[in-house]
C-alpha positions as CSV (number, residue, x, y, z in Angstrom):
1,X,-24.6,18.7,-12.7
2,X,-21.2,18.3,-14.4
3,X,-20.5,14.7,-15.4
4,X,-17.1,13.4,-14.2
5,X,-16.0,12.7,-17.7
6,X,-16.5,16.4,-18.6
7,X,-13.4,17.2,-16.6
8,X,-11.1,15.3,-18.9
9,X,-9.0,17.7,-20.9
10,X,-9.6,20.6,-18.4
11,X,-6.8,22.3,-16.4
12,X,-6.8,21.4,-12.7
13,X,-7.9,24.9,-11.8
14,X,-11.4,24.0,-13.0
15,X,-11.8,20.9,-10.8
16,X,-14.1,20.8,-7.8
17,X,-12.1,20.8,-4.6
18,X,-10.9,19.0,-2.7
19,X,-9.6,16.7,-5.5
20,X,-7.0,14.0,-5.4
21,X,-4.4,14.5,-8.2
22,X,-2.2,11.8,-9.5
23,X,0.7,12.8,-11.8
24,X,0.8,10.1,-14.4
25,X,4.4,10.6,-15.7
26,X,5.7,10.4,-12.1
27,X,3.7,7.2,-11.5
28,X,5.1,5.6,-14.6
29,X,8.7,6.5,-13.5
30,X,8.1,5.1,-10.0
31,X,6.7,1.8,-11.5
32,X,9.7,1.4,-13.8
33,X,12.2,2.2,-11.1
34,X,10.8,-0.3,-8.7
35,X,10.6,-3.0,-11.4
36,X,14.3,-2.4,-12.2
37,X,15.2,-2.6,-8.5
38,X,13.4,-5.9,-8.0
39,X,15.0,-7.3,-11.2
40,X,18.4,-6.2,-9.9
41,X,17.9,-8.1,-6.7
42,X,16.7,-11.1,-8.6
43,X,13.3,-11.2,-6.9
44,X,9.8,-11.1,-8.2
45,X,7.6,-8.0,-7.6
46,X,4.1,-8.3,-6.3
47,X,3.1,-4.7,-5.4
48,X,0.6,-4.0,-2.6
49,X,-2.5,-2.7,-4.3
50,X,-4.0,-0.9,-1.2
51,X,-2.0,2.2,-2.1
52,X,-3.8,2.9,-5.4
53,X,-6.9,0.7,-5.5
54,X,-6.9,1.6,-9.2
55,X,-7.3,-0.9,-12.0
56,X,-5.3,1.4,-14.2
57,X,-2.3,1.4,-11.8
58,X,-2.5,-2.3,-11.4
59,X,-2.3,-2.8,-15.1
60,X,0.7,-0.5,-15.4
61,X,2.5,-2.5,-12.6
62,X,1.7,-5.9,-14.2
63,X,2.7,-4.6,-17.7
64,X,6.0,-3.5,-16.1
65,X,6.7,-7.1,-14.9
66,X,4.9,-7.6,-11.6
67,X,4.0,-11.3,-11.2
68,X,0.8,-10.4,-9.5
69,X,-0.7,-8.1,-6.8
70,X,-1.1,-8.0,-3.1
71,X,-4.3,-7.0,-1.3
72,X,-5.3,-6.4,2.3
73,X,-9.1,-6.7,2.2
74,X,-11.7,-8.9,0.7
75,X,-13.2,-6.0,-1.1
76,X,-9.8,-5.4,-2.7
77,X,-9.4,-9.0,-3.7
78,X,-12.8,-9.1,-5.3
79,X,-12.2,-5.8,-7.1
80,X,-9.0,-7.1,-8.6
81,X,-10.6,-10.3,-9.9
82,X,-13.5,-8.3,-11.3
83,X,-10.9,-6.1,-13.1
84,X,-9.4,-9.2,-14.7
85,X,-6.3,-9.8,-12.5
86,X,-5.7,-13.5,-11.8
87,X,-2.7,-13.8,-9.4
88,X,-3.4,-12.3,-6.0
89,X,-1.9,-12.6,-2.6
90,X,-4.3,-11.8,0.2
91,X,-1.9,-10.8,2.9
92,X,-4.4,-10.9,5.8
93,X,-5.7,-13.6,8.1
94,X,-8.9,-15.1,6.6
95,X,-10.8,-14.8,10.0
96,X,-14.6,-14.7,10.0
97,X,-17.2,-16.3,7.7
98,X,-17.2,-13.4,5.2
99,X,-13.5,-13.6,4.6
100,X,-13.6,-17.4,4.2
101,X,-16.5,-17.1,1.8
102,X,-14.7,-14.5,-0.2
103,X,-11.6,-16.6,-0.4
104,X,-13.6,-19.6,-1.5
105,X,-15.3,-17.6,-4.3
106,X,-12.1,-16.0,-5.5
107,X,-10.0,-19.2,-5.3
108,X,-12.3,-20.8,-7.9
109,X,-11.8,-17.9,-10.3
110,X,-8.2,-17.0,-10.0
111,X,-4.9,-17.9,-8.3
112,X,-5.3,-16.9,-4.7
113,X,-2.7,-17.2,-2.0
114,X,-4.0,-16.5,1.5
115,X,-1.8,-15.3,4.4
116,X,-2.2,-17.0,7.8
117,X,-0.2,-17.0,11.0
118,X,-1.6,-19.8,13.0
119,X,-3.7,-23.0,12.8
120,X,-6.5,-21.0,14.4
121,X,-6.6,-18.5,11.5
122,X,-6.2,-21.3,8.9
123,X,-8.6,-23.9,10.1
124,X,-11.9,-22.4,9.0
125,X,-10.5,-21.9,5.5
126,X,-9.2,-25.4,5.5
127,X,-12.6,-26.8,6.4
128,X,-14.3,-24.8,3.7
129,X,-11.8,-25.8,1.0
130,X,-11.9,-29.5,2.0
131,X,-15.7,-29.4,1.9
132,X,-15.6,-27.9,-1.6
133,X,-13.0,-30.4,-2.8
134,X,-10.4,-27.7,-3.7
135,X,-6.9,-26.7,-2.5
136,X,-6.0,-23.2,-1.6
137,X,-2.4,-21.9,-1.4
138,X,-1.4,-20.4,2.0
139,X,1.6,-18.4,3.2
140,X,2.7,-18.4,6.7
141,X,3.3,-14.9,8.1
142,X,6.4,-14.5,10.2
143,X,6.9,-11.6,12.6
144,X,10.3,-10.2,11.7
145,X,10.2,-7.5,14.3
146,X,7.1,-5.3,13.7
147,X,5.2,-7.0,16.5
148,X,1.9,-7.1,14.7
149,X,0.4,-10.3,13.2
150,X,2.8,-13.2,12.4
151,X,4.2,-16.2,14.1
152,X,7.3,-15.9,16.2
153,X,10.2,-17.2,14.2
154,X,11.1,-19.7,16.9
155,X,7.6,-21.3,16.5
156,X,7.4,-21.1,12.7
157,X,8.5,-24.7,11.9
158,X,5.9,-26.1,14.2
159,X,3.2,-23.8,12.8
160,X,4.1,-24.5,9.2
161,X,4.0,-28.3,9.9
162,X,0.6,-28.0,11.6
163,X,-0.9,-25.9,8.8
164,X,0.5,-28.1,6.1
165,X,-1.3,-31.0,7.8
166,X,-4.7,-29.3,7.4
167,X,-6.8,-30.6,4.5
168,X,-7.6,-28.2,1.6
169,X,-4.5,-26.0,2.1
170,X,-1.0,-26.1,0.6
171,X,1.7,-24.1,2.3
172,X,3.2,-22.2,-0.6
173,X,5.7,-19.9,1.3
174,X,6.4,-17.5,4.1
175,X,6.0,-13.8,4.2
176,X,6.6,-10.8,6.5
177,X,5.9,-7.0,6.6
178,X,9.0,-5.2,7.7
179,X,7.1,-2.1,8.7
180,X,9.5,-1.5,11.5
181,X,11.9,-0.1,8.9
182,X,9.8,3.0,8.5
183,X,9.8,3.5,12.3
184,X,13.6,3.9,12.2
185,X,13.3,7.3,10.6
186,X,15.7,9.3,8.5
187,X,18.9,7.4,9.2
188,X,19.7,5.5,6.0
189,X,22.3,3.2,7.5
190,X,19.9,2.2,10.3
191,X,17.1,1.6,7.9
192,X,19.3,-0.6,5.8
193,X,20.4,-2.6,8.9
194,X,16.8,-3.1,10.1
195,X,15.5,-4.1,6.7
196,X,18.4,-6.5,6.2
197,X,17.8,-8.0,9.6
198,X,14.1,-8.5,8.7
199,X,15.0,-10.2,5.4
200,X,17.5,-12.4,7.2
201,X,15.0,-13.5,9.8
202,X,12.5,-14.5,7.1
203,X,15.2,-16.3,4.9
204,X,16.5,-18.2,7.9
205,X,13.0,-19.2,9.0
206,X,12.3,-20.5,5.5
207,X,15.5,-22.5,5.5
208,X,14.4,-24.2,8.8
209,X,11.0,-25.0,7.4
210,X,12.5,-26.5,4.3
211,X,14.9,-28.5,6.4
212,X,11.9,-29.9,8.3
213,X,10.7,-31.3,5.0
214,X,8.2,-28.8,3.7
215,X,8.8,-27.3,0.2
216,X,8.4,-23.5,0.0
217,X,8.2,-21.6,-3.3
218,X,8.0,-18.0,-2.0
219,X,9.9,-16.1,0.7
220,X,8.3,-12.7,0.5
221,X,9.1,-9.3,2.1
222,X,7.0,-6.2,1.8
223,X,7.4,-2.5,2.4
224,X,8.5,0.6,0.6
225,X,10.8,1.7,3.4
226,X,12.6,-1.6,3.2
227,X,12.5,-2.1,-0.5
228,X,16.2,-1.4,-0.9
229,X,17.3,-3.7,1.9
230,X,15.1,-6.6,2.8
231,X,14.8,-8.0,-0.8
232,X,18.6,-7.9,-1.2
233,X,19.0,-10.7,1.4
234,X,19.9,-14.1,-0.2
235,X,17.0,-16.4,-0.1
236,X,14.3,-13.8,-0.5
237,X,12.2,-14.4,-3.6
238,X,9.6,-11.7,-3.7
239,X,9.1,-8.0,-2.7
240,X,5.7,-6.4,-2.0
241,X,6.2,-2.6,-1.7
242,X,3.1,-0.4,-2.1
243,X,3.5,3.2,-1.3
244,X,6.3,3.7,-3.8
245,X,3.8,4.0,-6.7
246,X,2.5,7.4,-5.4
247,X,5.0,8.3,-2.7
248,X,3.8,10.4,0.3
249,X,5.1,12.9,2.9
250,X,6.1,10.3,5.4
251,X,8.4,8.6,2.9
252,X,9.8,12.0,2.0
253,X,10.3,12.8,5.7
254,X,12.4,9.7,6.3
255,X,14.3,9.9,3.0
256,X,13.0,6.9,1.1
257,X,11.2,8.9,-1.5
258,X,12.5,12.0,-3.2
259,X,10.0,14.9,-3.2
260,X,10.2,14.9,-7.1
261,X,8.9,11.3,-7.1
262,X,5.7,11.9,-5.2
263,X,2.8,11.6,-7.6
264,X,-0.2,12.3,-5.2
265,X,-1.4,15.7,-4.0
266,X,-4.7,17.0,-2.9
267,X,-5.9,20.2,-4.6
268,X,-7.7,22.4,-2.1
269,X,-9.1,25.9,-2.1
270,X,-8.8,28.6,0.6
271,X,-12.3,29.3,2.1
272,X,-11.5,31.8,4.9
273,X,-8.6,34.0,6.1
274,X,-10.6,35.6,8.9
275,X,-8.3,34.1,11.5
276,X,-5.2,35.4,9.8
277,X,-3.4,32.4,11.0
278,X,-4.4,29.6,10.5
279,X,-5.9,29.9,7.0
280,X,-8.9,27.7,6.4
281,X,-9.2,25.4,3.4
282,X,-11.8,23.0,2.1
283,X,-9.7,19.8,2.7
284,X,-10.3,18.5,6.2
285,X,-9.8,15.0,7.6
286,X,-12.4,13.6,5.2
287,X,-10.3,14.6,2.3
288,X,-6.8,14.0,3.8
289,X,-7.3,11.2,6.4
290,X,-5.7,11.7,9.8
291,X,-2.8,9.3,9.5
292,X,0.1,10.4,11.6
293,X,3.2,12.3,10.5
294,X,6.7,11.1,10.6
295,X,7.7,14.7,11.1
296,X,6.6,14.4,14.7
297,X,4.7,17.7,14.7
298,X,1.2,16.3,14.2
299,X,0.7,17.7,10.7
300,X,-1.9,16.1,8.4
301,X,0.0,17.1,5.2
302,X,2.5,19.5,3.7
303,X,1.8,22.3,1.3
304,X,3.9,21.9,-1.8
305,X,2.6,24.8,-3.8
306,X,4.3,28.3,-3.6
307,X,4.1,29.8,-0.2
308,X,4.6,26.5,1.6
309,X,3.2,25.7,5.0
310,X,1.6,22.7,6.6
311,X,-1.9,21.3,7.1
312,X,-1.6,21.6,10.9
313,X,-4.9,20.0,11.8
314,X,-8.3,19.5,10.5
315,X,-12.0,19.1,11.2
316,X,-14.3,17.0,8.9
317,X,-14.5,19.6,6.1
318,X,-12.1,22.3,7.3
319,X,-8.3,22.2,7.1
320,X,-6.1,24.5,9.1
321,X,-3.0,25.8,7.2
322,X,-0.1,27.3,9.2
323,X,3.1,28.8,8.0
324,X,1.9,29.7,4.5
325,X,2.3,33.2,3.1
326,X,0.0,35.5,1.1
327,X,-3.0,33.3,0.8
328,X,-6.4,34.8,-0.1
329,X,-9.9,33.4,-0.3
330,X,-10.3,31.4,-3.4
331,X,-6.6,30.6,-3.9
332,X,-5.7,27.0,-4.8
333,X,-3.0,25.1,-3.0
334,X,-1.7,21.5,-3.3
335,X,-1.0,19.4,-0.3
336,X,1.1,16.2,-0.1
337,X,-0.6,13.8,2.3
338,X,1.2,12.0,5.1
339,X,0.1,8.6,3.9
340,X,-1.0,7.8,0.4
341,X,-2.7,4.5,1.2
342,X,-4.9,6.0,3.9
343,X,-5.9,8.9,1.7
344,X,-6.8,6.8,-1.3
345,X,-9.5,5.0,0.7
346,X,-11.1,8.4,1.6
347,X,-12.1,9.1,-2.0
348,X,-14.2,7.4,-4.7
349,X,-12.1,8.8,-7.6
350,X,-8.7,10.4,-8.4
351,X,-7.8,12.7,-11.3
352,X,-4.9,11.4,-13.4
353,X,-3.1,14.5,-14.7
354,X,-0.4,15.3,-17.1
355,X,1.1,18.8,-17.3
356,X,-1.6,19.9,-14.8
357,X,-4.4,18.9,-17.2
358,X,-6.8,16.1,-16.5
359,X,-5.9,13.1,-18.6
360,X,-8.3,10.6,-17.1
361,X,-10.5,9.9,-14.0
362,X,-9.7,6.7,-12.2
363,X,-12.3,5.1,-9.9
364,X,-11.1,4.0,-6.4
365,X,-12.1,0.3,-6.1
366,X,-12.4,-2.0,-3.2
367,X,-13.2,0.7,-0.6
368,X,-14.6,-0.3,2.8
């Protein structure tokens, strides 16, 4: 059996398929560009790590100026601490005994900020922290229009006051995920307007909480689609984009990422042409994930190698390619996934490549 390390130095044509490829020069360019953008807005950058789940990527981001990292799951938080990172925002309600226990462990090893949106989500963590005699930083999540978790802006002052009164917690700031910006689609003016509106809602909410007597350090927005609008609002102090580091087909479809700036593709091999159309490949939904497409046509990914086409649908181990020309059994193709974050979590490793040669193999950490 070939050891994973034996692939380092080999051309990608020799890799077992399906394989996730990450183009390292593109990643470095994306990291530098987002760091410059945040600096230009005068905000701190705290990238969302769920996109890469890679210690190597996290180190590049911090070395480029990120103040810390954002995580979604307890597994991600613990993986970051194990990899040596010491400033983490867990942007997810700490609901359930396992999340509370994870937060307690990590808060005694590193700086941990925990996102909450109600007294109900904060109270168990408060009780645990008070019992242990420690204080944990909390951020209040505000719904700026996505309609997911987050307190209604009109109720934010009352919620912040109540959470601040809980023992063992200190309300450090407010945050939002302006995911509704992506849903606007390919109209750049509309995206800017929606992102700006989300940033304004958060900044205005922070101002009301401060006027009520509570000091806030952070006013944090977070998305790749809104990264050029929401952080530009006066009063915003931090941005938390994630997908930008790899890029994906959905960001390309709506125009927030240039195709040349997408670093992630899946290398796949044609296994059957017996149907004529579709052509069958060895990358199904277990390799690609089934995250939806912003193209509106149900595709699971877009072929970016010569011949074009789309991954129209998939079974577990079979992908169905339509619209590609002259493919034969054994041919290699590269597919840009709809959603980089969802795809990362499907794999235990990615191949870091330069000039289509394997430069390194990066473990995917914090999977669940």
